[in-house]
N, C-alpha and C positions, 0 to 999 in steps of 0.2 A: 607081827605086824597088825594083829587083830585089834589092838587098842585104838587105832585110828581108822580102821576100816569100816566098822559098824557105827552109823550115826543115827539110825532109826528116826529120820525126819519125815518120812513118807513121800519125799520127792521122787519122781520117776525119771528125772534126768539131772545132769550136772554140768557145770562149766569148769574146765581145768585151765589153769594159768601157769605158764612158765614164769620164772621170777626175774632173772637178769635181763634188762633191756626190753622187758614186756611190762610187768607190773612196775618195776623199778627203772629209773634212769641210770644206766650204767650197771656195774657189777657189784654184787654183794660181797664177792671175794675180797675186794679191796678194803671194804669196811671191816670185815672179819680179820684180815691180816693186820690192819692197824691196831685193833684192840688186842689181838693175840700177842703182838709184839710188845705193847705196853705192859701186858700181864706177864711177860717173860716166857710165853709159850712158843715163840718163834724166834730163833737166832737172827741177828741183824742181816747176815748174808742171805738167808732164806727169805726174809721180809723184802729185801730189795728185789729179788727175783719175782716174788709173788706180786709186788706192787707193779713192776714192769709188765708182767703178764696180764694183770687185771686192767691196767691202763690200755694196753693193746686191745683187750677184749672190749672195753668201753668204746674205744674209737673206731675199731674195725669190725667188730662183731665176733661171733663164735666160730671156732674151728676146733678140731680134735687136738691141735697142737697148742692151743692157748687156754680156753676155758677148762677143758678136761684136765690138763696138766696142772693148772693153777689149783684147782680144787683138790686133786690128789695130793699135791705137795702140802697144802694146808692141813688136810686130814692126816697125812703122814707125820706132820710136825707134832701132833699131839700124842703120838705113840708113847706110851708110858706115863702119860699125864692122867690126872683124875677127871672123870666125866663131870663132876661137880664144878671143876674150874672152868670148863668150856661153857657149861650152863650159866655160870656166874657172869660171863661176858655179856649176857643178854641185857643187863641193866644199862650198858653203854651202847650196845649194838642196835637193839630194837628201835630206840628213839631216832637214831640216825637213818636207819632203813625206812622207817615210816615217813620221815621227812622227804625221802626220795621217791615215794610212791607217786606215780603220775596222777594228777587230779582227774584226768579223763578215766583212768583205770578205776579210781574210787567210785566215780559215778556209774561206770559200767558194772562194777560189782553190785552196787545198790540196785540197778535195774534187774540184774539176774535174781537177786534176792526177792525183789517185788514180784517177779515172774514165778516165784516158787522153786527156783533151782538151788541146789546145793553148790557151793563154790569151794574149790581146792587149789592150793599152790602145789605144783609138781615140779621139783627142782633137784638138781645134783648137789645143791648146797646141803650142809649137815642138817639132819633131822632136828637137832637141838636148837637150830636157828629157825628153820622153816615152820615148824609147828607153832611155836609161840607167836611168830610174826603173823601167820594166818589168823590165829585167834584174835590178835590185836587189831586186825583189820575187819573183824566181824565175820570172817569166812568160816565155813564148816570145818575145814581142817587143812593140814599141810602134810605132804609126803616128801621127804628128802632122803639123802643117803645116810644109812645107818652104819656106824662103825662098831665093831664088836667090843664089848666091855667085859672084863673079867675082874671081879671083886672091886668094881668101881673104877678100874683103870683101862684105858684104851690099849688094845692088843696090836693095832695097826692093820687088822683084817676087816673086811666088810662083813656086816651082819645082814646079809640079803643082797639083792642085786644093786649094782651101781645105778642110781636113778638118773640115767642119761640114755638117750636114744631109745632102744627097745626096752630098757629098764623102766622108762616112764610108762610105756604101754602096759607092761606087766602090772605096775601099780594101779593104773587106771582100770584094768580089767578085774583086778582083785576088788577094788572099790565097787565096781559095777556089780560084781557077783554078790558081795556082802549086802549091798543096799538096793538091789534090784533096779539099778539104773539101766536105761536103754541108751547105749552109746550112740546108736543111730540118730537119736534125738538130742544128743548132748553136744556141747561146744568145747573147743580147745583154742587157746591163744598162744602164739609164740612168734619170736622175731627171727628165728634161725632155721636154716635148712637141716641142721642136726636134729631138729624136732619134727621132721616130716613123719616119722612113725607115729608120734603123738597126735599130730594133726590129722593124719589119715585114718586114725582109729575111731574118729567121731563123725557124725553126720554133718556137723557145722564147724568146719575148720576156719580160723581167721588168722591172717598174717598181720602181725603188729610191727610197724617199722621194719619191714623185712630186709634181710640181707639180699644180695643180688640173686643168689640161687633160689631162695624161697620166693622172691618176688616173681621170677620167671615162672616157677612152678604154679604159683597162685594165679597168675594171669592165664596160663594155659588151661587151668582147670576151673576157672571162673570163681575162685574163692574171693571173699571180701578181703580188701587190703585196708588196714586201719593205720592211720597216721596220728600218733599222739604227739604232744609237745616235745620238742627236742632241745637238748642243752649241749650237744657236742658238735664240733665243727664238721666232722665227716658226715654225720647224719643230716645236718642242715644242708650241706652241699648236695648230698644225694637227694634230699627231698625237693630242693629247688630245681635241680637239673632234671629230675624225673617227674615233676608235677604234671607235665603235659602228657607223657606217655602212660603214667600210672592211671590217669583219668580221674583225678580228684575233683569231683563235682561238689562244691561246697553246699549246694542246696540239698544234696542227697546224704549229707553227713549229720550225725548227731553226736554230741560230746567230742567233736573232733575226729569222728570215726566214720568209715564207710560201712553201711550195713545194707546188703541187698535185701529187697523186700521178701524174697522167699526164704532168707536166712535170718529174718529179724529176731533179735533177742527177746522180743515180746511173745514169740510163739512158744508154746509148751511142748 
């Protein structure tokens, strides 16, 4: 893991971003499944299952029975395939994912960079996708799930922790150890209660388009709640119905986000 852990930028803190429904509108799994199917890496019946699971994730948010299973099925589908073939999908996948990065997220990344913070994607998606996407967005790096490779071929086993739940915290702590980040002064962004460990690992957690469980937790703990542009019916419905209770004060938002003064991204 060391090749992406040491960045030697001199920054003392960082901002960590979940990928699906945080930086991106929807799920990266759907885009990956489409391109893997076109390349013959996923049989048709598995593609249908993956597409359905990814659509459910896009509309209703993360759960251990949807996002986790979709990702594991996609990774399992490449068992016996060459790593170079998955890496080769980036030519088609990356432009499509970049198109779906929320404009507010791009501006937020830029503000963190201007504040001198390193920025990372931390996602359960494959490392072969996460790392080049992060660099394409001008971020410091990306940490995803690594699948073990033997002689250039996937074995079907994980090469390290599954970058989900506590696995994300492990990656963040390793990054902090290698680069001398102070997690108490760092930021984390996610939409899902499954990322509560990630959010609680930093001093400045931010809920982005949160699912209902994360929204309740954020409100109880006084965390900023960020609403980025929405493109799915369920989130639009939730945003409209919850606008009064969530307390979206347009005058107190920048880039379409709520940022409490004490948690301003401009603080080092």
